[in-house]
N, C-alpha and C positions, 0 to 999 in steps of 0.2 A: 938233121935239120933240112927241110925241103928248100928247093930253089924255085924261083918263079921266072919264067922267060918273058921279060918285059920287052925284049927285041929278039929278032931271030938269032942275033949273035951276042946277046947280053942277058945273063941271069943274075938275079939278086936274091938275097935271103931276107928274112923278115921276122918280126916278132908277131906271133899269132895268138889270138885269144878266141878260143872256141866259145860259141854262145849256146846256152841251154843244154850242153853235154860236157862231160868231163874228159872224154877220150873218143877219138874218131877211129872206128874199126876199119880194116881194109875193105874197100868197096862201098864204104858208107858215104853219106852226105851230111853236111851241116852248114850252118851259117857261122861266119867268123869275122872278126875284125883283124885286119892285117896292116902292119906298119912296115913298109919297105925301108931298108937302109939306104942311105945316100940318094934320096930322090932327085937331088939336083943333077945327078949324072945321067938321068933319063927323063927329062921333063916332057910334059904333054903326051904321055904314053897310055893313060887310062881314060876310059869312058864307060858309061853304063852299058852293060850287055857284052862287054869284051870278054873273051875266053882266054885264059892264060894257062899255058902248060906248066904243070908242077912236076918236078923231078927230084929224085934223090940219087946223087952221083950221076951215072949215065942212064938210069932207069926212070922212065915216065911213070909216075904213080897216080896221076889224076889231072884234073883241070879245075881252075877257079873261074867263076863267073862274077864279074864286077857288078855289084848291085848299087853302089854309091861311091863317090870319090869325095873325100873330105880334105885332101891336101891340094891346094890350088896349083902348086908346082907340077903335080902329076896330072891334073885334069886337062884333057884335050877339049878345046872348044871348036866346034865347026862354025864356019862363017867368016 
């Protein structure tokens, strides 16, 4: 199960739903819906265009780019 670095010192896991494909091959790209667990522990941490490091144990396996934020607890508003 991959972890997502929502802060420099905080990673969380998530439920992941791949869109349009059944499995993501190493080095591949896809669109996915991601539901982070305990979002109240790291509010205001997501915005469109943000890149998040994805790791498994201590190995970085990729990055996620936020295309949209649907949870208002997680969405950061500038202003």
